[in-house]
DRENZASE-779290 format. One record per residue (C-alpha): x, y negated, z negated; residue in three letters. Coordinates in steps of 0.001 Angstrom, whole numbers, plus 524288, in hexadecimal, padded with zeros to 5 digits. Example, Ala and Ser with C-alpha at 12.3 -4.5 7.8 and 13.67 -1.06 7.14 Angstrom:
BEGIN
8300C811947E188Ala;83566804247E41CSer;
END
This chain:
BEGIN
E36A2723F7BAE55Met;E3B2C72286BA021Asn;E2E2B726CAB9A78Asn;E2BF273121BA48AGln;E2C0073ED5B9DDFLys;E3375749CBBA3BASer;E2DC77557ABAA36Phe;E338E75EB6BA00BLeu;E2F6B7569FB9422Lys;E218675666B9987Arg;E21AA76559B9A03Ile;E26CB7658BB8BD0Ala;E1C4575C59B868FSer;E113476366B8DA7Ile;E1678770DBB89BCGly;E17E976CA8B7B9FAla;E09F27673DB7AEDVal;E03F6772FBB8217Leu;E0AF777C89B7926Phe;E0601774E3B6D22Leu;DF81D7755CB72E1Ile;DF97578423B759BThr;DFE8E7864CB6823Gly;DF33377F17B61D7Ser;DE9A4786F5B69FBVal;DEF5F79383B658DPhe;DEFC178EE6B57FBAla;DE0AC78C8EB57A9Gln;DD8807979BB5281Thr;DCA0D79A49B5550Thr;DC705798B7B46F7Thr;DCC2A79257B3AD0Ser;DCF4A79831B2DB2Gly;DC2B8791C8B2899Asp;DBAD579AAFB31A7Ala;DC15E7A686B2C07Lys;DBEE27A1D0B1E77Gln;DB0EA79ED3B2148Leu;DAF2E7AC82B26B8Trp;DB4AB7B1ECB1A1CGln;DABEC7A9B7B1155Leu;D9FAF7AE6CB1886Leu;DA3C57BC46B1862Asp;DA7037BB6EB0A30Tyr;D98AB7B6B6B0781Val;D936E7C1E4B0FF0Ala;D9AC27CC2CB080FVal;D9AD37C6DEAFA49Asp;D8D607C0B7AF92ETyr;D879A7CDE6AF4B7Ser;D8FB97CCB9AE85EGly;D89B77BF7EAE50EAla;D7B587C158AE7A3Val;D72127CD13AE726Ala;D637C7CCC0AE932Asp;D63367BDFAAE8A8Gly;D6A517BD30ADB6CVal;D78557B8B7AD8F0Ile;D7FE37C43AAD392Ile;D8CFB7BD09AD2CASer;D8D9F7AEA7AD07FGlu;D9C0D7ADEFAD49CAla;D997C7B54EAE162Glu;D8D857ACEEAE424Tyr;D950D7A08CAE1EEAla;D9F4D7A575AEAFFGlu;D95187A80AAF5B2Met;D8FFA79A5DAF420Leu;D9DD1794ADAF532Asp;DA15979CDFB00F6Phe;D94B479978B08BBThr;D96D178ADEB058BGlu;DA4D478B73B0987Asn;DA15F792E6B15FCAla;D9A2178681B1AFBGly;DA60D77E1AB17E6Lys;DAF69786D9B1F13Phe;DA68C786FAB2B0BLeu;DA75277824B2BBCGln;DB6157791BB2CC1Ser;DB5657816DB38DFLeu;DB65E77B74B4682Pro;DA97C776FBB4CAEGlu;DA2A378215B545CHis;D9515783A0B5A66Ala;D922B78E8CB50A7Ser;D96867870EB44D5Lys;D88D978216B417DPro;D835178FBEB42A0Asn;D8DDC79524B393EIle;D8AFF789F4B2FB2Ala;D7C4A78D87B3041Glu;D801D79C37B2D60Lys;D88A579815B21C4Ile;D7DC578F54B1C82Ala;D744979B03B1D83Glu;D7E147A36CB161FLeu;D7FE379967B0B55Arg;D712F79826B0A2DAla;D6FE67A6DFB0909Ala;D79D17A772AFE36Val;D72AF79C00AF701Leu;D66287A36FAF80BArg;D6CC47AF82AF2C9Lys;D686A7B743AFEA9Glu;D6B017C60EB0019Ala;D791D7C9C2B02F6Ser;D75367CFFEB1004Ile;D6FD97C328B14F0Glu;D7BCF7BAE8B1031Val;D85207C511B1648Thr;D7DC27C41EB233EArg;D7E3C7B4FAB2337Leu;D8CE47B508B200AAla;D90327BEB4B2ACCHis;D87897B6E1B3407Gln;D8EDD7AA7EB30E9Ala;D9C4A7B192B322FAsn;D98B47B74BB3F8EAla;D95567A9D0B4493Ser;DA1D97A411B3E66Leu;DAAC17AE20B4588Ile;DA3B47ABC9B5299Thr;DA5D479CDFB51B5Ala;DB37279D02B4B38Tyr;DB9727AA45B4F26Pro;DC5697AF4BB4826Phe;DCBF97BCA8B4847Pro;DC3D87C6A0B40F2Val;DCB907D2CEB4330Ala;DD92C7D7ABB4220Pro;DE2007D77BB4E78Arg;DE62C7E585B4C79Thr;DDFB47F125B462CVal;DE19C7F00CB3759Pro;DEA6C7F9B4B307EAsp;DE22E7FEB7B24A2Leu;DEDBF80534B1E8CAla;DF49B7F885B1E49Arg;DE7CC7F290B1833Gly;DE77F7FD01B0DADGln;DF5AC7FA61B09BDAla;DF31D7EBA5B097ALeu;DE6E27EE20B0106Tyr;DEE607F605AF6BEAla;DF8AF7EB73AF614Ala;DF0797DF2CAF6A7Gln;DE23F7E1FBAF313Cys;DE19B7EE23AE9EDAla;DE5467E736ADD50Thr;DD8C87DF36ADE1FCys;DCF547E786AE64DHis;DD3E27F4D0AE1C9Gly;DDAF07FFDDAE87FVal;DCDC780427AEF27Asn;DC79B7F712AF08EGly;DBE2D7F7DEAE544Asn;DC20E7EA7EADFC1Gly;DC85E7F101AD3E9Asp;DD6D97ED85AD515Gly;DDF477EB6CAC967Pro;DDE157DC7BACAA0Leu;DCF477DC8EACD51Ala;DCB757DBD9ABEBAGlu;DD13F7CE6CABD0BAsn;DCBDD7C8A0AC9D6Leu;DBFC07C075ACB35Glu;DB8847C21EAD433Pro;DBBA57D06DAD4E2Lys;DC27B7D602AE089Pro;DB9A07DB30AEB74Ile;DB6C37E9C1AEB82Ala;DB9457ED47AF99APhe;DB2527FA80AF778Thr;DA55C7F3C3AF49DAsp;D9D177F8D3B000APro;D93127ED85AFFA6Glu;D9D807E324B005EArg;DA5567EB07B0A68Ala;D99DD7EC0BB13D6Arg;D98487DD9BB155CThr;DA6DE7DA67B1674Arg;DAE2B7DAA3B2380Ser;DBC667DD8EB260FLeu;DBDB47CF91B2AA5Met;DB8D37CA98B1DC8Ala;DC2B07D315B16ABLeu;DCDA57CDA7B1F69Tyr;DC95B7BFD8B1CEBGln;DC9497C1D5B0E0DVal;DD6F67C824B0E93Ile;DDBDF7BD3EB167FSer;DD55A7B1A1B0F84Gln;DD2A87B683B01FBGly;DC6E27B2B1AFA39Val;DC7537A520AF2F2Glu;DC3D47A669AE490Gly;DC7417B467AE3C3Thr;DD3CE7BC78AE171Ser;DD30A7C038AEF93Met;DDEDA7B91DAF582Val;DE2227B705B03C7Ser;DEAAE7C169B0A80Phe;DED827B82EB15EALys;DFBAC7BAFBB1454Ala;DF9B87C92DB1914Leu;DFAEE7CB58B27FEPro;DEE3D7CB6BB2ECEGlu;DEF037D9ADB3229Glu;DF09C7DCB7B23D2Asp;DE50E7D4C7B1FF6Arg;DDCEC7DC30B29FDTrp;DE23F7E970B2565Ala;DDEBA7E5C8B1755Leu;DD0F17E175B1BB8Ala;DCE5B7EE02B22FDPhe;DD2E47F651B17DBTyr;DCAFF7EF2AB0DA7Ile;DBF7A7F0C2B1704Gly;DC0597FF91B1591Thr;DC01A80058B06DBLeu;DB12680149B0527Ser;DB09180D4AB0E50Tyr;DB49981B7CB0C06Asp;DB9D982604B15E8Glu;DACD182C3FB179BSer;DA71E81F8CB1CD2Met;DB30381E0CB25B3Arg;DB16282BABB2B2EGlu;DA2F682982B2DB0Gln;DA60D81CD4B340AGly;DAFB782384B3D43Lys;DA56282D50B4114His;D9B6B82262B440CIle;DA58481A11B4B80Trp;DA9D38257CB5437Asn;D9B9E82A10B5730Ser;D948081CDBB589FGlu;D98988151CB6497Glu;D8EC180AA2B6146Gln;D95B6807E0B545CIle;DA2A38073DB5BF9Lys;D9CCB7FD35B64E9Gly;D9A497F43AB5963Leu;DA90D7F293B5698Phe;DAE787EC57B62D2Ala;DBAC37E82AB5B6FAsp;DC0B37E625B4E0AVal;DBA8D7D8F6B4C95Asn;DAD677DF69B49D5Leu;DB3377E8E8B4068Leu;DB9DA7DDE1B381DThr;DADB77D4FDB37EEThr;DA24E7DE7BB36EBIle;D9DE57E33CB294EThr;D980E7F025B25B9Glu;D8B497E9B3B22F1Ala;D8B3F7E2A3B305BAla;D8E117EFA0B374ELeu;D82D47F5DDB2FE4Ala;D799F7ED04B3738Lys;D7DB17F3E6B4399Thr;D7F59801E9B3FC6Ile;D7AD880A0DB343FGln;D7F20805A5B2680Glu;D865081280B23C9Ser;D8CAD812A1B30FEAsp;D90F780435B2F41Ala;D97AE807D5B22EBArg;D9EA581371B2828Ser;DA2B480C77B34C8Val;DA7CD80111B2D8FThr;DAFCD80A76B24CFAla;DB5AC8110BB3046Tyr;DB8D680570B38E1Leu;DBF327FE29B2DA9Arg;DC83880957B2AD5Ser;DCAC680B8EB3956Arg;DCA8A7FE80B3FFEPro;DD2B48038DB4B80Gly;DC6E380B26B50C5Val;DC0027FE05B5390Val;DCBDD7F97FB5B91Glu;DCB468060AB634FThr;DBCCD80466B65CEAsn;DBE887F666B6A18Lys;DB9B47F41FB784EPro;DC3AD7EF50B81C7Val;DC3AB7EA48B8F9AGly;DB6837E9BCB9695Leu;DAF787EFEBB8B06Ala;DB4077E4BAB8252Leu;DB1067DACFB8CE2Ala;DA2E07E02CB8E2CArg;DA1657E069B7FBDLeu;DA5997D28EB7DE4Arg;D9D887CDEEB8958Leu;D91657D428B839CAla;D942D7CDD9B7640Glu;D964A7C0BDB7CCFSer;D8A0B7C157B8496Leu;D824F7C4E9B77DEAla;D88D47B8E9B70D1Ala;D84E67B02BB7C87Ala;D76DE7B4F1B7BE5Arg;D77297B1C7B6CECAla;D7BBE7A41AB7003Gly;D895A7A566B6A54Asp;D91BB79FE0B7597Arg;D9E5E79F51B6DF4Asn;D9DD97ADC8B6A99Leu;D99977B18BB784FAla;DA5227AA6FB7E30Thr;DAE9F7B0ACB748CArg;DA94F7BE0CB77F6Leu;DA9DA7BB0AB867ASer;DB82A7B778B853CLeu;DBA747C429B7E20Ser;DB3AA7CB97B88E9Ala;DBDA17C625B9281Tyr;DCA407C51FB8AB8Leu;DC9137D11BB8221Asp;DC13F7D9B5B8B63Gly;DC3857D6C9B99CFPhe;DD0087CEADB99D6Glu;DD92F7DA24B9636Pro;DD4597E164BA28CLeu;DD6947D53EBAAA4Glu;DE4557D8B5BB051Pro;DDF6A7E613BB4A0Ile;DD34C7E14ABBB21Val;DDAE07D64DBC1D6Asn;DE4BC7DFF2BC817Thr;DD9697E903BCCB5Arg;DCEDC7DFDBBD065Asn;DD2457D11FBCF18Gly;DC4E47CC9BBD421Ser;DBE087D41FBC982Leu;DC6357CDC8BBF28Leu;DC2B37C033BC495Ile;DB4997C434BC482Ala;DB4E87C831BB63AVal;DBC407BC5ABB1BEGlu;DB2BC7B38CBB91BThr;DA71E7BA82BB2E2Ala;DAD517B987BA5A5Met;DAE8D7AAD2BA762Leu;DA0CB7A9CCBAC44Thr;D9BA87B11EBA05BTyr;DA38B7A882B96FDArg;D9F0179BF7B9D83Ser;D90A57A091B9C7AAla;D924A7A429B8E08Val;D991A79716B8AD1Ser;D8DE178F85B918FGln;D83677980DB8AD1Gly;D7D3379CC0B97AFThr;D792A7AA6EB93B3Ile;D73907AE15BA091Glu;D80537AB58BA770Gln;D881B7B24AB9CFDAla;D7F607BE60B9E74Glu;D81007BDF0BAD7AAla;D8FC37BCABBABCEAla;D90207C810BA221Ala;D89187D044BAC15Val;D92D77CCF6BB6AAGln;D9E047CFD4BAD64Leu;D98617DD6FBAA5AGlu;D97BE7E034BB8D7Gln;DA6127DC1DBBA21Leu;DA9DA7E415BAE38Phe;DA4147F004BB518Val;DAD487ED47BC093Gln;DB8D47EB9ABB731Val;DB4FE7F82FBB04FAsp;DB5A77FF4BBBDCDGly;DC29D7F90EBC0A8Leu;DC8DD7FCD4BB372Met;DC3E080B25BB4A0Gln;DC9E780CFDBC214Glu;DD6D1813EABC33EAla;DE29480BE0BBFF4Lys;DE76E80263BC9F4Ala;DF013808A2BD4CAAsp;DFE558050DBD516Pro;DFC867FB66BE056Thr;DF29B7F3A9BD881Thr;DFB8A7F2EDBCC91Thr;E072A7EEBCBD571Phe;DFF297E3FABDBF2Val;DF9BA7DFA6BCEB5Gly;E073B7DF26BC837Ala;E0CBC7D7A2BD406Leu;E02587CD87BD589Thr;E01147CAFBBC6AFIle;E0F407C7FABC4BBLeu;E10427C04ABD174Leu;E04367B7E4BCDDEArg;E08CA7B4DFBC05AGlu;E170E7B3A6BC3D1Gly;E15BB7A9B1BCEBDIle;E0EC579FECBC625Glu;E19D37A0B5BBC10Ala;E244179FD7BC66BLeu;E1EF879328BCC7DLeu;E1FD878C7DBBF24Ile;E2CCB791A5BBAECVal;E33EE79032BC7F9Ile;E2EFF78212BC8CCGly;E353377F5DBBBA0Met;E41D078618BBF19Ile;E42C577F39BCC54Thr;E4069771DCBC5ECPhe;E4AC6773B1BBBB2Leu;E5477778CBBC5B4Lys;E525E76D8FBCE80Lys;E53DF763C4BC31FThr;E607076B5BBBE7AAsp;E5B3F76EB6BB0AAArg;E60F377C7DBAE78Pro;E606A77A74B9F8DGlu;E517B77949BA041Val;E501578429BAA44Leu;E53AE78E0BBA0BDArg;E47D778AC8B9887His;E3F3578DB3BA3E7Val;E45EE79B20BA5FEHis;E448D79DA6B9765Arg;E361479AA0B98A3Gly;E32807A447BA382Trp;E3BA47AF06B9E4EIle;E35567AD70B90AESer;E28297AE96B9719Ala;E2C2D7BAEEB9D7DLeu;E30F57C073B9089Leu;E24597BC38B89F8Ala;E1D0F7C35FB9476Gly;E242A7CFF1B9174Val;E20E67CE4AB833ALeu;E12EC7CB7BB86C4Thr;E12A27D89CB8E15Trp;E18417DFDCB82D4Val;E0E287D9F9B796FVal;E02B37DC54B827DAla;E07107EA3EB8583Thr;E0C3C7EF69B78C7Tyr;E085D7E6C2B6D63Leu;DFB5A7DF6DB6EA1Ile;DF1917DC53B7942Gly;DF10B7CE2BB7E33Ile;DE3027C9D8B7D34Ser;DDC0E7C3F4B8883Gly;DDA2A7B73CB8135Ala;DE8917B681B7E52Asn;DEBE47B90DB8C68Arg;DE2F17AE5AB9181Glu;DE7107A47FB8780Val;DF57F7A707B8A77Thr;DF37B7A606B98E8Glu;DEAA6799EEB9738Gly;DF2F779225B8E9AIle;DFF2779579B965DGly;DF8AF79188BA31DSer;DF318784B7B9DE7Val;E003B78151B9791Leu;E07AC78416BA443Ala;DFDB277CDABAC4BAla;DFEE777034BA426Val;E0DE7770A0BA420Val;E0E5D7734EBB2C7Leu;E04C6767FCBB590Leu;E0DF275E97BAE31Ser;E19497643EBB5ACVal;E131F7632DBC2BCGly;E0F26754DABC09ALeu;E1D537514DBBC3CTrp;E2387757FEBC7DEMet;E1A8B751BCBD1D1His;E1D49744CCBCC14Gln;E2B80746D3BCD0ALys;E2A6B74C1DBDACASer;E258C73F2ABDF11Ser;E2F1373696BD732Ala;E3B647379EBDF7CGly;E49A173616BDB23Lys;E4954743AFBD55ATrp;E58007452EBD220Gln;E58727382FBCB0CAsp;E4C2A73B8DBC301Tyr;E51DE74912BBF5DLeu;E5F59743DEBBB91Lys;E59CD738C1BB37DGlu;E4E0273EDBBACECLys;E4E2274DB2BAD24Leu;E5B6C74EDFBA638Ser;E558B749A1B99D8Met;E481374FCAB9BCAAla;E4B2F75D69B96ACVal;E4A3B75F24B8843Ser;E4A0976BACB80EEGln;E3B5B76A42B7F04Arg;E38D77688AB8D42Ser;E415B773FBB9122Ala;E397D77C8CB884ETrp;E2D4B7774BB8E76Ala;E321977C86B9B77Leu;E34D3789FCB948DPhe;E268F789B8B8FBBAla;E212B786D0B9D03Leu;E298E79167BA344Ala;E24E379AE8B9880Phe;E16B7797CAB99A0Ile;E163A79813BA8B2Ala;E1C747A5D8BA8D3Val;E16B07AB74B9C9FTyr;E087B7A91EBA055Arg;E0AD57B0D2BAD29Glu;E12C67BB6ABA606Val;E07E37BD08B9C10Phe;DFDBD7BF17BA683Glu;E06967C88FBADAAThr;E094F7D098BA187Val;DFA8D7D284B9EECLeu;DF7DA7D5F8BACCEPhe;E02EC7DF94BADD2Tyr;DFED87E5DBBA100Ser;DF1C47E89FBA71AAla;DF7997EE20BB403Leu;E00277F6F5BABB1Ala;DF4197FD9DBA6C8Ala;DF20180340BB45CAsp;DFE1C80B86BB297Gly;E04A6807BEBBFE9Asn;E1126803B3BB961Ser;E196B805CBBC56FGly;E10F37FCFABCE2EAla;E10097F2D7BC2B8Leu;E1ED67F1FABC1AFIle;E204F7F15CBD05BAla;E162D7E66CBD16BGly;E1D3C7DF01BC697Phe;E2AF37DF83BCC7APhe;E25B77DC8CBDA08Thr;E1EF57D070BD4FBAla;E2B247CD3FBCD50Leu;E33557CE09BD94DLeu;E29ED7C56DBE0C8Leu;E29D77BB33BD5F2Leu;E38EF7BB1FBD656Val;E38637B843BE522Val;E2DCB7ADE0BE35AIle;E35F37A781BD877Ala;E42267A75EBE15BTrp;E3AF27A15FBEC96Val;E350F796DBBE401Leu;E424279383BDDB8Leu;E48D77932DBEB25Arg;E3DD378A4ABF130Thr;E3CD67815ABE5D4Ser;E4BCD77FC1BE4B6Ala;E4CAE77B00BF2D6Arg;E4209770F6BF134Met;E45AE7627DBEFC5Pro;E434D75E78BE194Leu;E383E75501BE4F4Gly;E316575F38BEDB9Thr;E330C76978BE309Phe;E2CAD7607FBD8E2Phe;E217E75D36BE228Ser;E1EA176B9DBE5E6Val;E20A3770CEBD889Thr;E17CD7664DBD189Ser;E0C5676A4CBDABBIle;E0F3377890BD7B9Leu;E0FB97774ABC938Val;E034E76F09BC8E8Val;DFC2277995BD0D5Val;E00ED783EABC70BLeu;DFBF277AFABBC30Ala;DEE5677AEBBC254Val;DEE89789BCBC3E3Val;DF38978C27BB623Leu;DE99F7833DBAF63Ile;DDEDF78AA5BB609Gly;DE44E797DFBB214Lys;DE695792F9BA438Gly;DD8C678D79BA26CVal;DD32B799ECBA7F5Ser;DDB107A24FB9E9EAla;DD675799DAB92E0Leu;DC8D179B26B97BCGln;DC9E67A9B9B9725Glu;DCF857A8CFB89ABAla;DC3E57A0C2B8511Gly;DCBC1794A1B827CTrp;DC4FB78C83B8D4EIle;DB6C278D35B9171Gly;DB1D2791FAB9E9EVal;DA95578A21BA8A0Thr;DA7DF79154BB552Leu;DA7F278A51BC26AIle;DA71478EEEBD0A0Thr;DB4DA78E4ABD5F5Ile;DBD647990EBDB46Pro;DC6557A0F4BD1D8Arg;DD4557A05BBD684Val;DDCFC7A5C4BCC3BGlu;DEA827A2EFBD23ATrp;DE67F79497BD2C9Leu;DE16D79504BC492Gly;DD3AA79208BC9B7Leu;DC81F797A4BC282Tyr;DB94979536BC318Pro;DB82A78E0ABB6CAThr;DB6EA77F8EBB3EELeu;DC19477F13BA99DGlu;DCC657854DBB26FThr;DC87677D16BBE4CPhe;DC83E77087BB5C5Ala;DD5757738ABAFFESer;DDB3F775C1BBD91Gln;DD4E3769A4BC2F2Ala;DDA21760FCBB741Ile;DE813765FDBB987Val;DE6BC7640BBC88EAla;DE1967562DBC65FLeu;DECC7752BEBBCBDIle;DF618757BABC66CAla;DF07075030BD1BFLeu;DF01E743EDBC96DGly;DFE3E7459EBC5B1Gly;E0223747FABD3F2Phe;DFA7A73C49BD876Gly;E006B73399BCE36Trp;E0E047379BBD23FAla;E0B1273504BE04DTrp;E04D9727C5BDCE4Phe;E11827240FBD4FALys;E1A79728F4BDFD7Thr;E12F07214EBEA24Arg;E132F714E6BE1CFGly;E21E4715A5BE04BSer;E2353717E4BEEF9Thr;E1B8A70BB7BF1F6Ile;E22F07038ABE8B2Lys;E2FBE70821BEEC1Asn;
END
C-alpha cells in the first residue's frame, strides 16, 4: 500500500498533464513566421521586379540583385516550413519564378509566377490575411502622418523631408503602376516586418488593428475621389461584382491587376479605389447562414474536382462551421431530425472529399442542397410558437444540466462520506465559477463578439475529452476500492494525507470543466431561442428546468447519502465510467466537426445522448475507453478473488 497513489493525486497528475497538452495544442498555429516572411518575399518580387528589368534589359543593377537574392532566399525559407503534400509543388513554382528572373522575363510573367506561388503557399500553410474588425481609415491617416510622412511624403509621393538622404529611395505610394500590383496584405506585411537592407523598419510594436488601418490608408493614396465615386456607382449597380467579394479576405489579398482579369480594367481601378476607402461595405455584403454554406460548398466541390483535397476540406469545414452551424440551435428546436440529416450529410461529404472520391462528394453535395432547401423553408416560417420555445428551453437545460449534476454530486457525496469539508469547498468553487463563466460567455456572445463555430466545437470537444479521461481514472480507482474492504481503516490511514493543495485544485478544475461545457452549450442554444422573441416562454422554460434540476439534485444527494460506502463506490464507479464513454464520443465528434480529427463513416445508429455517432473515430474512442474500463474492473475482481482465496 505504500507505493499506491491516492485517488486525488491521480486526478491532479492527469489534470496537470491534460491541461499542459491542451495548452500546447492551443499554442500551435497553422503556419509559422517563415510562411509569412516567404509570402512577403514573393510578393515583393511581384511588385518590384518592374523596377529592375524592362524589355529584357536590367534598368537597375541594385534592384535586380535584390530580385535574385529574394528568389534564392524564397527557396531556403520554404525548406524551413513543415512537410506538406503541396510543398514540392510550391518549390517547383518558386524555381520557375527564379528561372524567369534569371532570364529577365517580362514583369507581367514574373508577377504571375510570384502570385501563383503565393496562392499555393497560403493554401498549404494558411495564416490570417485580413483584419478581425473593419479598419479605421481615419486612424490610419493619423498614423501615416506621425510615422510615415517624413520619408514617404504627406501625400505619399516618396518626397518626405528625409527622403533625399535615403538609399534606396522611399516608395511612392501614388505610383499607379506599382499600386496596381500591390495588395493590402502585402502592405500590412511590409509594415509589420519591415524590409531588410532599406530604411523601412518594422512597426511590429503597433497593435495589429493599427497596422491594418495604416495598410488600408496607404492603399488609397494612388486613387482620387472621382475614382472612388465611380467605384461606388459600379458597386451599387453590379451584383456580379458584389458576388466576387464574399469577405474581407479577398479585398486584402486581391490586387487591382488581378481584378482586371475578371472585370474591365477601368472598372477594376474604380472598384478597388472605392472598396479600399470603404471596407465596411464588403462586410455588409458578406453572405451568412445558408448562403455562405452554399458558397463554401460550391468552392469546396470545385477544389475537390481540381484535385486540391486540403483546400476542399477546409472549405467544407467553413461551409458547416461558418455557414450552417450558427443556425443549428434554431433548426434543432424546430426539427431535430432535419438537423441530424444535415450533420450526417456534411460528414458524408467531408469523408468523400478527404478520400478523393469525387462522385460520392458530388452526390453528398446534391443531398445537402436538398436538405438546405428544407432548412430554408424552416427558417422562413413564422417564429416558433411559445409552446415550442418553452419545451426547447426546458429540454435543453435539463439535458445539459443532468450530465453536470451526475459528476458534481458524485464528487460532493464522496467528499462528504470521507469527511473532507476543506476539499469540498473547492468543488463548490468549481461549479459556481463555471456558472459565472457561463454568464460572461452569454454577455460576450450577445453584446461583444460572436463565438465562431470552430471555437464552440473545439471548446466542447476538448472539455469533453478532458472530463472523459479524468472520469475514467476516477471510475477505475473507485471500483478498485469498492472491492478492497476495510473502508474506514483505509480512509483514516491514507486519505488524510492524500489531499494536497494541487489535488484540491484538480477537483476544482474537474467541477469547472464538467459544468462549464454544459453551460457553454446551453448559452448558445438559449441565444438562438431568444431570436424567436418568445421571452416569456423562454424564461418559464428556464425556471421550470431549474426547479426540476434542484429536485433531481436533492433526490440524488439523499439517495447517495444513505448508501453504504462500499455500495456507493461500486455504483458510482460504474456510473462515472459510463459517463466517460459518453463524453469521449461527444468530444471526438465535436473535434471532428471542428476539423481537428478526420471522418470515416460507418453504418451504426446515431444516439446522441449515448455519445454514439456513425463514424469510426468516435466509435473506436468509445470502444477503447470501454475496454480500458472493463480491463480495470476485471483486474480489480481478479485481485479481490485472489485475496479471498488466500484468506
